[in-house]
A tleap script that builds the chain and sets N, CA, C and O, in Angstrom:
source leaprc.protein.ff14SB
mol = sequence {
  NMET TYR LYS LYS TYR PHE PHE LEU LEU ALA
  VAL LEU LEU PHE SER VAL LEU ILE LYS THR
  ALA ALA ALA GLN GLN ALA HIE PHE ILE SER
  ASP PRO THR LEU SER PRO ASP GLY GLN THR
  ILE ALA PHE VAL TYR GLU ASN ASP LEU TRP
  GLN VAL PRO ALA SER GLY GLY THR ALA TYR
  ARG LEU THR ALA LEU GLU GLY ILE VAL SER
  LEU PRO ARG PHE SER PRO ASP GLY GLN TRP
  LEU ALA PHE THR SER THR ARG ASP ARG ASN
  ALA ASN VAL TYR VAL MET PRO ALA GLY GLY
  GLY GLU ILE ARG GLN ILE THR TRP HIE GLN
  CGLN
}
set mol.1.N position { 86.817 159.873 55.401 }
set mol.1.CA position { 85.415 159.978 54.891 }
set mol.1.C position { 85.076 159.307 53.420 }
set mol.1.O position { 83.970 158.816 53.199 }
set mol.2.N position { 86.105 159.332 52.460 }
set mol.2.CA position { 85.920 159.058 51.252 }
set mol.2.C position { 85.980 157.204 51.312 }
set mol.2.O position { 85.396 156.428 50.556 }
set mol.3.N position { 86.840 156.895 52.411 }
set mol.3.CA position { 86.869 155.423 52.468 }
set mol.3.C position { 85.699 154.819 52.853 }
set mol.3.O position { 85.383 153.711 52.417 }
set mol.4.N position { 84.882 155.569 53.793 }
set mol.4.CA position { 83.387 155.167 54.177 }
set mol.4.C position { 82.662 154.977 52.840 }
set mol.4.O position { 82.284 153.834 52.584 }
set mol.5.N position { 82.453 155.828 52.069 }
set mol.5.CA position { 81.710 155.982 50.731 }
set mol.5.C position { 82.285 154.797 49.883 }
set mol.5.O position { 81.479 153.950 49.497 }
set mol.6.N position { 83.350 154.690 49.622 }
set mol.6.CA position { 84.093 153.720 48.838 }
set mol.6.C position { 83.513 152.414 49.301 }
set mol.6.O position { 82.848 151.699 48.551 }
set mol.7.N position { 83.795 152.102 50.627 }
set mol.7.CA position { 83.341 150.658 51.245 }
set mol.7.C position { 81.975 150.562 50.995 }
set mol.7.O position { 81.550 149.540 50.457 }
set mol.8.N position { 81.179 151.516 51.318 }
set mol.8.CA position { 79.459 151.447 51.055 }
set mol.8.C position { 79.345 151.013 49.546 }
set mol.8.O position { 78.660 150.041 49.227 }
set mol.9.N position { 80.031 151.759 48.638 }
set mol.9.CA position { 79.788 151.401 47.128 }
set mol.9.C position { 80.214 150.269 46.700 }
set mol.9.O position { 79.667 149.710 45.749 }
set mol.10.N position { 81.319 149.726 47.374 }
set mol.10.CA position { 81.906 148.389 47.249 }
set mol.10.C position { 80.801 147.222 47.586 }
set mol.10.O position { 80.594 146.266 46.838 }
set mol.11.N position { 80.222 147.418 48.651 }
set mol.11.CA position { 79.459 146.542 49.540 }
set mol.11.C position { 78.091 146.511 48.551 }
set mol.11.O position { 77.504 145.433 48.455 }
set mol.12.N position { 77.630 147.561 47.892 }
set mol.12.CA position { 76.459 147.637 47.289 }
set mol.12.C position { 76.674 146.992 45.733 }
set mol.12.O position { 75.841 146.242 45.224 }
set mol.13.N position { 77.766 147.353 45.150 }
set mol.13.CA position { 78.038 146.568 43.848 }
set mol.13.C position { 78.513 145.090 44.245 }
set mol.13.O position { 78.300 144.322 43.307 }
set mol.14.N position { 78.923 144.645 45.030 }
set mol.14.CA position { 79.080 143.267 45.267 }
set mol.14.C position { 77.805 142.569 45.588 }
set mol.14.O position { 77.640 141.424 45.169 }
set mol.15.N position { 76.816 143.212 46.355 }
set mol.15.CA position { 75.603 142.638 46.447 }
set mol.15.C position { 74.635 142.494 45.233 }
set mol.15.O position { 73.813 141.593 45.071 }
set mol.16.N position { 74.908 143.649 44.336 }
set mol.16.CA position { 74.153 143.531 43.164 }
set mol.16.C position { 74.777 142.280 42.310 }
set mol.16.O position { 74.043 141.450 41.772 }
set mol.17.N position { 76.091 142.233 42.245 }
set mol.17.CA position { 76.754 141.171 41.560 }
set mol.17.C position { 76.444 139.831 41.709 }
set mol.17.O position { 76.409 139.022 40.782 }
set mol.18.N position { 76.129 139.497 43.349 }
set mol.18.CA position { 75.862 138.235 43.766 }
set mol.18.C position { 74.364 137.961 43.463 }
set mol.18.O position { 74.060 136.793 43.221 }
set mol.19.N position { 73.366 138.940 43.449 }
set mol.19.CA position { 72.024 138.825 42.995 }
set mol.19.C position { 71.783 138.340 41.673 }
set mol.19.O position { 70.925 137.519 41.348 }
set mol.20.N position { 72.799 139.047 40.773 }
set mol.20.CA position { 72.719 138.875 39.290 }
set mol.20.C position { 73.045 137.429 39.270 }
set mol.20.O position { 72.202 136.601 38.924 }
set mol.21.N position { 74.334 137.081 39.659 }
set mol.21.CA position { 74.525 135.638 39.523 }
set mol.21.C position { 73.845 134.640 39.879 }
set mol.21.O position { 73.917 133.543 39.325 }
set mol.22.N position { 73.035 134.941 40.943 }
set mol.22.CA position { 72.247 134.038 41.482 }
set mol.22.C position { 70.936 133.724 40.802 }
set mol.22.O position { 70.320 132.664 40.910 }
set mol.23.N position { 70.559 134.855 40.033 }
set mol.23.CA position { 69.341 134.883 39.326 }
set mol.23.C position { 69.849 134.111 38.001 }
set mol.23.O position { 68.954 133.410 37.529 }
set mol.24.N position { 70.939 134.070 37.361 }
set mol.24.CA position { 71.205 133.124 36.254 }
set mol.24.C position { 71.193 131.847 36.625 }
set mol.24.O position { 71.825 131.373 37.568 }
set mol.25.N position { 70.231 131.083 35.640 }
set mol.25.CA position { 70.510 129.506 35.812 }
set mol.25.C position { 71.838 129.030 34.998 }
set mol.25.O position { 72.291 129.623 34.019 }
set mol.26.N position { 72.358 127.894 35.563 }
set mol.26.CA position { 73.462 127.360 34.874 }
set mol.26.C position { 72.798 126.183 33.958 }
set mol.26.O position { 71.774 125.595 34.309 }
set mol.27.N position { 73.439 125.926 32.839 }
set mol.27.CA position { 72.916 125.117 31.962 }
set mol.27.C position { 74.081 124.126 31.521 }
set mol.27.O position { 75.194 124.625 31.353 }
set mol.28.N position { 73.932 122.940 31.349 }
set mol.28.CA position { 74.857 122.163 31.157 }
set mol.28.C position { 74.369 120.959 30.042 }
set mol.28.O position { 73.238 120.480 29.951 }
set mol.29.N position { 75.536 120.632 29.247 }
set mol.29.CA position { 75.123 119.779 28.271 }
set mol.29.C position { 75.229 118.119 28.648 }
set mol.29.O position { 76.040 117.677 29.462 }
set mol.30.N position { 74.427 117.440 28.030 }
set mol.30.CA position { 74.279 116.061 28.940 }
set mol.30.C position { 74.309 115.155 27.752 }
set mol.30.O position { 74.041 115.681 26.672 }
set mol.31.N position { 74.568 113.985 27.770 }
set mol.31.CA position { 74.314 112.614 26.773 }
set mol.31.C position { 75.024 112.896 25.540 }
set mol.31.O position { 74.412 112.605 24.513 }
set mol.32.N position { 76.410 113.499 25.392 }
set mol.32.CA position { 76.759 113.597 24.222 }
set mol.32.C position { 77.185 112.298 23.482 }
set mol.32.O position { 77.705 111.335 24.045 }
set mol.33.N position { 76.939 112.371 22.315 }
set mol.33.CA position { 77.447 111.106 21.510 }
set mol.33.C position { 77.992 111.615 20.151 }
set mol.33.O position { 77.595 112.620 19.562 }
set mol.34.N position { 79.021 110.713 19.723 }
set mol.34.CA position { 79.755 111.075 18.496 }
set mol.34.C position { 79.233 110.260 17.542 }
set mol.34.O position { 78.870 109.134 17.882 }
set mol.35.N position { 79.101 110.687 16.170 }
set mol.35.CA position { 78.658 110.172 15.064 }
set mol.35.C position { 79.788 108.938 14.768 }
set mol.35.O position { 80.964 108.976 15.130 }
set mol.36.N position { 79.139 107.842 14.023 }
set mol.36.CA position { 80.107 106.926 13.441 }
set mol.36.C position { 81.320 107.417 12.716 }
set mol.36.O position { 82.407 106.888 12.947 }
set mol.37.N position { 81.212 108.354 11.889 }
set mol.37.CA position { 82.330 108.836 11.295 }
set mol.37.C position { 83.444 109.820 12.195 }
set mol.37.O position { 84.519 110.146 11.692 }
set mol.38.N position { 83.131 110.152 13.277 }
set mol.38.CA position { 83.679 110.782 14.227 }
set mol.38.C position { 83.690 112.414 13.758 }
set mol.38.O position { 84.550 113.158 14.229 }
set mol.39.N position { 82.781 112.871 12.897 }
set mol.39.CA position { 82.766 114.130 12.530 }
set mol.39.C position { 81.698 115.164 13.271 }
set mol.39.O position { 81.839 116.386 13.229 }
set mol.40.N position { 80.642 114.513 13.934 }
set mol.40.CA position { 79.511 115.186 14.616 }
set mol.40.C position { 79.248 114.895 16.074 }
set mol.40.O position { 79.278 113.721 16.442 }
set mol.41.N position { 79.053 115.634 16.734 }
set mol.41.CA position { 78.483 115.417 18.300 }
set mol.41.C position { 77.023 115.759 18.317 }
set mol.41.O position { 76.639 116.744 17.687 }
set mol.42.N position { 76.238 115.064 18.948 }
set mol.42.CA position { 74.979 115.220 18.869 }
set mol.42.C position { 74.794 115.409 20.831 }
set mol.42.O position { 75.574 114.782 21.548 }
set mol.43.N position { 74.015 116.058 21.279 }
set mol.43.CA position { 73.902 116.315 22.661 }
set mol.43.C position { 72.744 117.069 23.156 }
set mol.43.O position { 72.092 117.796 22.406 }
set mol.44.N position { 72.471 116.913 24.403 }
set mol.44.CA position { 71.095 117.547 24.838 }
set mol.44.C position { 71.478 118.919 25.668 }
set mol.44.O position { 72.355 118.976 26.530 }
set mol.45.N position { 70.843 119.754 25.338 }
set mol.45.CA position { 70.854 121.085 26.012 }
set mol.45.C position { 69.690 121.774 26.295 }
set mol.45.O position { 68.917 121.943 25.352 }
set mol.46.N position { 69.364 122.248 27.474 }
set mol.46.CA position { 68.188 122.782 27.960 }
set mol.46.C position { 66.749 121.973 27.215 }
set mol.46.O position { 65.856 122.535 26.581 }
set mol.47.N position { 66.859 120.690 27.488 }
set mol.47.CA position { 65.959 119.700 27.037 }
set mol.47.C position { 65.697 119.523 25.661 }
set mol.47.O position { 64.773 118.759 25.383 }
set mol.48.N position { 66.300 120.054 24.763 }
set mol.48.CA position { 66.328 119.916 23.303 }
set mol.48.C position { 67.688 119.170 22.671 }
set mol.48.O position { 68.705 119.051 23.354 }
set mol.49.N position { 67.613 118.760 21.519 }
set mol.49.CA position { 68.627 118.019 20.915 }
set mol.49.C position { 69.540 118.804 20.109 }
set mol.49.O position { 69.012 119.249 19.090 }
set mol.50.N position { 70.850 119.121 20.287 }
set mol.50.CA position { 71.599 119.902 19.338 }
set mol.50.C position { 72.548 118.945 18.685 }
set mol.50.O position { 72.631 117.745 18.946 }
set mol.51.N position { 73.377 119.725 17.652 }
set mol.51.CA position { 74.415 119.184 17.118 }
set mol.51.C position { 75.557 120.217 16.767 }
set mol.51.O position { 75.330 121.396 16.497 }
set mol.52.N position { 76.873 119.609 16.804 }
set mol.52.CA position { 77.823 120.549 16.554 }
set mol.52.C position { 78.914 119.874 15.815 }
set mol.52.O position { 78.902 118.678 16.106 }
set mol.53.N position { 79.926 120.189 14.909 }
set mol.53.CA position { 80.944 119.401 14.457 }
set mol.53.C position { 81.822 119.066 15.500 }
set mol.53.O position { 81.903 119.839 16.455 }
set mol.54.N position { 82.520 117.992 15.471 }
set mol.54.CA position { 83.481 117.330 16.535 }
set mol.54.C position { 84.844 118.417 16.457 }
set mol.54.O position { 85.628 118.529 17.399 }
set mol.55.N position { 84.962 119.118 15.284 }
set mol.55.CA position { 86.048 119.856 15.381 }
set mol.55.C position { 85.846 121.258 15.919 }
set mol.55.O position { 86.832 121.992 15.850 }
set mol.56.N position { 84.772 121.737 16.426 }
set mol.56.CA position { 84.347 122.759 17.006 }
set mol.56.C position { 83.454 123.680 16.079 }
set mol.56.O position { 83.197 123.352 14.921 }
set mol.57.N position { 83.098 124.591 16.528 }
set mol.57.CA position { 82.165 125.470 15.673 }
set mol.57.C position { 80.757 125.818 16.466 }
set mol.57.O position { 80.494 125.684 17.661 }
set mol.58.N position { 80.015 126.269 15.470 }
set mol.58.CA position { 78.456 126.525 16.060 }
set mol.58.C position { 77.706 125.520 16.162 }
set mol.58.O position { 77.681 124.717 15.229 }
set mol.59.N position { 76.912 125.316 17.311 }
set mol.59.CA position { 75.954 124.250 17.618 }
set mol.59.C position { 74.636 124.592 17.178 }
set mol.59.O position { 74.169 125.705 17.418 }
set mol.60.N position { 73.946 123.636 16.494 }
set mol.60.CA position { 72.759 123.903 15.831 }
set mol.60.C position { 71.513 123.147 16.624 }
set mol.60.O position { 71.683 121.946 16.834 }
set mol.61.N position { 70.473 123.651 17.008 }
set mol.61.CA position { 69.440 123.089 17.897 }
set mol.61.C position { 68.614 122.054 16.848 }
set mol.61.O position { 68.160 122.571 15.828 }
set mol.62.N position { 68.461 120.991 17.008 }
set mol.62.CA position { 67.499 119.884 16.169 }
set mol.62.C position { 66.125 119.784 16.442 }
set mol.62.O position { 65.314 119.615 15.531 }
set mol.63.N position { 65.788 119.877 17.655 }
set mol.63.CA position { 64.530 119.768 18.304 }
set mol.63.C position { 63.929 120.858 19.036 }
set mol.63.O position { 64.683 121.450 19.808 }
set mol.64.N position { 62.914 121.189 18.970 }
set mol.64.CA position { 62.125 122.137 19.846 }
set mol.64.C position { 60.805 121.469 20.354 }
set mol.64.O position { 59.724 121.754 19.839 }
set mol.65.N position { 60.921 120.585 21.363 }
set mol.65.CA position { 59.710 119.586 21.674 }
set mol.65.C position { 59.407 120.149 23.084 }
set mol.65.O position { 60.250 120.595 23.862 }
set mol.66.N position { 57.943 120.050 23.312 }
set mol.66.CA position { 57.507 119.990 24.761 }
set mol.66.C position { 58.182 118.761 25.322 }
set mol.66.O position { 58.387 117.783 24.604 }
set mol.67.N position { 58.550 118.797 26.672 }
set mol.67.CA position { 58.961 117.727 27.452 }
set mol.67.C position { 60.531 117.633 27.268 }
set mol.67.O position { 61.262 118.485 26.761 }
set mol.68.N position { 60.875 116.429 27.786 }
set mol.68.CA position { 62.423 116.220 27.958 }
set mol.68.C position { 63.085 115.488 27.028 }
set mol.68.O position { 62.653 114.349 26.848 }
set mol.69.N position { 64.088 115.865 26.342 }
set mol.69.CA position { 64.726 115.157 25.452 }
set mol.69.C position { 65.984 114.392 26.098 }
set mol.69.O position { 66.674 115.052 26.876 }
set mol.70.N position { 66.367 112.959 25.824 }
set mol.70.CA position { 67.430 112.629 26.473 }
set mol.70.C position { 68.032 111.399 25.577 }
set mol.70.O position { 67.333 110.897 24.697 }
set mol.71.N position { 69.220 110.985 25.810 }
set mol.71.CA position { 69.827 109.831 25.319 }
set mol.71.C position { 70.008 109.783 23.600 }
set mol.71.O position { 69.684 108.751 23.013 }
set mol.72.N position { 70.458 110.773 22.958 }
set mol.72.CA position { 70.686 110.621 21.408 }
set mol.72.C position { 71.588 109.579 21.199 }
set mol.72.O position { 72.478 109.250 21.982 }
set mol.73.N position { 71.315 109.027 20.033 }
set mol.73.CA position { 72.263 107.971 19.531 }
set mol.73.C position { 72.283 108.022 18.213 }
set mol.73.O position { 71.183 108.127 17.670 }
set mol.74.N position { 73.479 107.966 17.363 }
set mol.74.CA position { 73.319 107.736 16.041 }
set mol.74.C position { 73.161 106.363 15.479 }
set mol.74.O position { 73.685 105.443 16.109 }
set mol.75.N position { 72.520 106.103 14.395 }
set mol.75.CA position { 72.348 104.755 13.781 }
set mol.75.C position { 73.940 104.438 13.283 }
set mol.75.O position { 74.780 105.335 13.199 }
set mol.76.N position { 74.195 103.132 12.994 }
set mol.76.CA position { 75.335 102.616 12.710 }
set mol.76.C position { 75.842 103.177 11.368 }
set mol.76.O position { 77.056 103.184 11.162 }
set mol.77.N position { 75.004 103.638 10.466 }
set mol.77.CA position { 75.308 104.185 9.274 }
set mol.77.C position { 75.511 105.909 9.315 }
set mol.77.O position { 76.010 106.535 8.380 }
set mol.78.N position { 75.028 106.522 10.568 }
set mol.78.CA position { 75.363 107.797 10.768 }
set mol.78.C position { 74.185 108.773 9.984 }
set mol.78.O position { 74.204 110.002 9.921 }
set mol.79.N position { 73.254 107.935 9.463 }
set mol.79.CA position { 72.109 108.787 8.816 }
set mol.79.C position { 71.108 109.173 9.634 }
set mol.79.O position { 70.331 110.010 9.174 }
set mol.80.N position { 70.891 108.688 10.972 }
set mol.80.CA position { 69.737 108.785 11.777 }
set mol.80.C position { 70.101 109.148 13.107 }
set mol.80.O position { 71.217 108.815 13.506 }
set mol.81.N position { 69.294 109.809 13.886 }
set mol.81.CA position { 69.413 109.982 15.314 }
set mol.81.C position { 68.227 109.474 15.983 }
set mol.81.O position { 67.099 109.844 15.660 }
set mol.82.N position { 68.451 108.653 16.891 }
set mol.82.CA position { 67.467 108.262 17.772 }
set mol.82.C position { 67.509 109.014 18.901 }
set mol.82.O position { 68.583 109.537 19.198 }
set mol.83.N position { 66.327 109.212 19.755 }
set mol.83.CA position { 66.297 109.754 21.129 }
set mol.83.C position { 65.047 109.467 21.986 }
set mol.83.O position { 64.017 109.003 21.497 }
set mol.84.N position { 65.178 109.738 23.161 }
set mol.84.CA position { 64.041 109.627 23.899 }
set mol.84.C position { 63.268 110.975 24.238 }
set mol.84.O position { 63.914 111.971 24.564 }
set mol.85.N position { 62.129 110.995 24.173 }
set mol.85.CA position { 61.337 112.329 24.763 }
set mol.85.C position { 60.114 111.847 25.556 }
set mol.85.O position { 59.617 110.724 25.643 }
set mol.86.N position { 59.777 113.011 26.104 }
set mol.86.CA position { 58.522 112.758 27.075 }
set mol.86.C position { 57.720 113.990 26.706 }
set mol.86.O position { 57.130 114.767 27.457 }
set mol.87.N position { 57.835 114.001 25.289 }
set mol.87.CA position { 56.696 115.355 24.683 }
set mol.87.C position { 55.314 114.910 24.912 }
set mol.87.O position { 54.504 115.824 25.066 }
set mol.88.N position { 54.838 113.637 24.972 }
set mol.88.CA position { 53.447 113.187 25.301 }
set mol.88.C position { 53.222 112.853 26.796 }
set mol.88.O position { 52.212 112.250 27.155 }
set mol.89.N position { 54.140 113.240 27.622 }
set mol.89.CA position { 54.310 113.008 29.011 }
set mol.89.C position { 54.693 111.436 29.159 }
set mol.89.O position { 54.594 110.948 30.285 }
set mol.90.N position { 55.016 110.824 28.354 }
set mol.90.CA position { 55.532 109.496 28.382 }
set mol.90.C position { 56.902 109.406 27.741 }
set mol.90.O position { 57.147 110.219 26.850 }
set mol.91.N position { 57.780 108.564 28.063 }
set mol.91.CA position { 59.163 108.366 27.503 }
set mol.91.C position { 58.907 107.386 26.585 }
set mol.91.O position { 58.504 106.258 26.869 }
set mol.92.N position { 59.183 107.887 25.255 }
set mol.92.CA position { 58.940 107.465 23.902 }
set mol.92.C position { 60.386 107.683 23.256 }
set mol.92.O position { 61.214 108.534 23.581 }
set mol.93.N position { 60.506 106.545 22.098 }
set mol.93.CA position { 61.723 106.703 21.247 }
set mol.93.C position { 61.245 107.401 19.859 }
set mol.93.O position { 60.197 107.132 19.271 }
set mol.94.N position { 62.126 108.258 19.491 }
set mol.94.CA position { 61.924 109.075 18.088 }
set mol.94.C position { 63.245 108.955 17.329 }
set mol.94.O position { 64.396 108.862 17.755 }
set mol.95.N position { 62.782 108.983 16.140 }
set mol.95.CA position { 64.091 109.055 15.227 }
set mol.95.C position { 64.016 110.249 14.310 }
set mol.95.O position { 62.912 110.711 14.024 }
set mol.96.N position { 65.150 110.786 13.823 }
set mol.96.CA position { 64.970 111.765 12.794 }
set mol.96.C position { 66.360 111.694 11.915 }
set mol.96.O position { 67.323 111.040 12.318 }
set mol.97.N position { 66.377 112.475 10.597 }
set mol.97.CA position { 67.500 112.203 9.981 }
set mol.97.C position { 68.823 113.239 10.967 }
set mol.97.O position { 68.685 114.226 11.689 }
set mol.98.N position { 69.726 112.652 10.666 }
set mol.98.CA position { 71.065 113.251 11.563 }
set mol.98.C position { 71.277 114.505 11.362 }
set mol.98.O position { 71.884 115.077 12.267 }
set mol.99.N position { 70.922 115.221 10.320 }
set mol.99.CA position { 71.134 116.695 9.942 }
set mol.99.C position { 69.777 117.375 10.422 }
set mol.99.O position { 69.663 118.587 10.237 }
set mol.100.N position { 68.890 116.772 10.939 }
set mol.100.CA position { 67.509 117.537 11.195 }
set mol.100.C position { 66.524 117.093 10.055 }
set mol.100.O position { 66.801 116.626 8.950 }
set mol.101.N position { 65.371 117.347 10.581 }
set mol.101.CA position { 64.256 117.225 9.515 }
set mol.101.C position { 63.076 116.599 10.377 }
set mol.101.O position { 62.928 116.943 11.550 }
set mol.102.N position { 62.304 115.744 9.817 }
set mol.102.CA position { 61.151 115.203 10.202 }
set mol.102.C position { 61.169 114.161 11.463 }
set mol.102.O position { 61.684 113.048 11.359 }
set mol.103.N position { 60.684 114.536 12.412 }
set mol.103.CA position { 60.684 113.649 13.566 }
set mol.103.C position { 59.761 112.401 13.472 }
set mol.103.O position { 58.600 112.711 13.204 }
set mol.104.N position { 59.982 111.062 13.626 }
set mol.104.CA position { 59.003 110.101 13.820 }
set mol.104.C position { 58.983 109.384 15.146 }
set mol.104.O position { 60.031 109.015 15.675 }
set mol.105.N position { 57.923 109.206 15.628 }
set mol.105.CA position { 57.532 108.453 16.863 }
set mol.105.C position { 57.692 106.725 16.633 }
set mol.105.O position { 57.051 106.039 15.837 }
set mol.106.N position { 58.595 106.340 17.449 }
set mol.106.CA position { 58.897 104.500 17.088 }
set mol.106.C position { 58.220 103.909 17.987 }
set mol.106.O position { 57.633 102.883 17.645 }
set mol.107.N position { 58.093 104.414 19.504 }
set mol.107.CA position { 57.215 103.745 20.548 }
set mol.107.C position { 56.089 104.415 20.858 }
set mol.107.O position { 55.929 105.590 20.525 }
set mol.108.N position { 55.269 103.776 21.476 }
set mol.108.CA position { 53.874 104.509 22.142 }
set mol.108.C position { 53.602 103.768 23.536 }
set mol.108.O position { 52.888 102.772 23.658 }
set mol.109.N position { 54.269 104.402 24.539 }
set mol.109.CA position { 53.978 103.828 25.872 }
set mol.109.C position { 52.808 104.628 26.371 }
set mol.109.O position { 52.461 105.718 25.917 }
set mol.110.N position { 52.258 103.995 27.319 }
set mol.110.CA position { 51.004 104.447 27.829 }
set mol.110.C position { 51.363 104.607 29.461 }
set mol.110.O position { 52.236 103.905 29.973 }
set mol.111.N position { 50.702 105.470 30.127 }
set mol.111.CA position { 51.126 105.622 31.592 }
set mol.111.C position { 50.544 104.615 32.408 }
set mol.111.O position { 50.778 104.587 33.616 }
savepdb mol mol.pdb
quit
């Protein structure tokens, strides 16, 4: 009799775990790029631009924009980050200081 209850409890627990795992969305980083000095990695996560030391550590979000951010690239001197964003529904190029700061739009594409 205990085996029957144990089996039912195990099935119930398993179904709860499956539903919980299915409800969680998987998020992946994309478009990683290394700074020219090799010290910093910029990447896209959850449609925003992030930065982390190449040696490891805490990642810091650099943008919180509407739309999708993609393709970050460091300038040759490592002082700037350029990236594409659809914040105005059109894919345009933006730049910002590599450590974060004011974002400037460089291109203005129309639909």
